[in-house]
C-alpha positions, 0 to 999 in steps of 0.5 A: 680748881673750881669752887663748889660751894664754899669748897675746892674741888679737885682735879687730880688724885688728893688721897693716893690714886683717891679723888676726895669723893673716893673713886680712882676714876672720875665719871660723870654725875648721875652715872653709877659709881665705878663700884656700881653705887647708884645716884639719887637726887636730892635737892641743893637745901639738903647740902647747904648746911654742910657746905653753903654756897653756890651749887650751880643754877640747877635745883637738885644734885646727885647723892651717892650713899652707903655704909661702911663698918670698920672694926667697931665703927659704922661711917654712914657716907653721903657723897654729893655732886653737881649734875652735868658735872665730873664726880668722884663719889665711890665706895671706900673701906678705909679707916685712914681714907676717912680720917685724912678727909680735907676739912674743906671737902668733907664734914665728919660728925662722930657719935659713940660707934657711929659716924656721919660722912657728908663728902662734895665729890664734885670735880673740876669740870676743866679735867681732860676727857676721862672714861668711866670704869664701869661704862665705858662712857667719856665725859665731853664738852660740848659748849656750856654743857657736858655729854656723856657719849656711851659706847654702843652696848651701853646705850642699847641696854639703856634704850 
């Protein structure tokens, strides 16, 4: 396990088959999630109120956001991942998932029929090589950095 902020990240699924951020398959932060959530860059100051501590040497993180309407409650979810690290942020539509998020990895604030959820979705960088569900990309460690090796069709699409 590795420390992100003051929080421990996971190396294996901790909520059924889901990692803390909701994904069932880890992927490189910044790439679309398995359910095609897209990331946007945000600065560390945005996250430090909920998760104080070390967030890497870079001045920005990736954030993934979505809303989940379950019964009469709307969950406004923002999940954060450190750049160049394995990420677990993805859409989840399950009341039990939100009710069982680990307190050290998620901040849940309830207002009437609205719930704000902030999640640290960064995974332990020592994860073995994994494949993303949506792009065929693999995470591999090369020196001190994590690089993405993409299938030729995905690389051609991006160029």
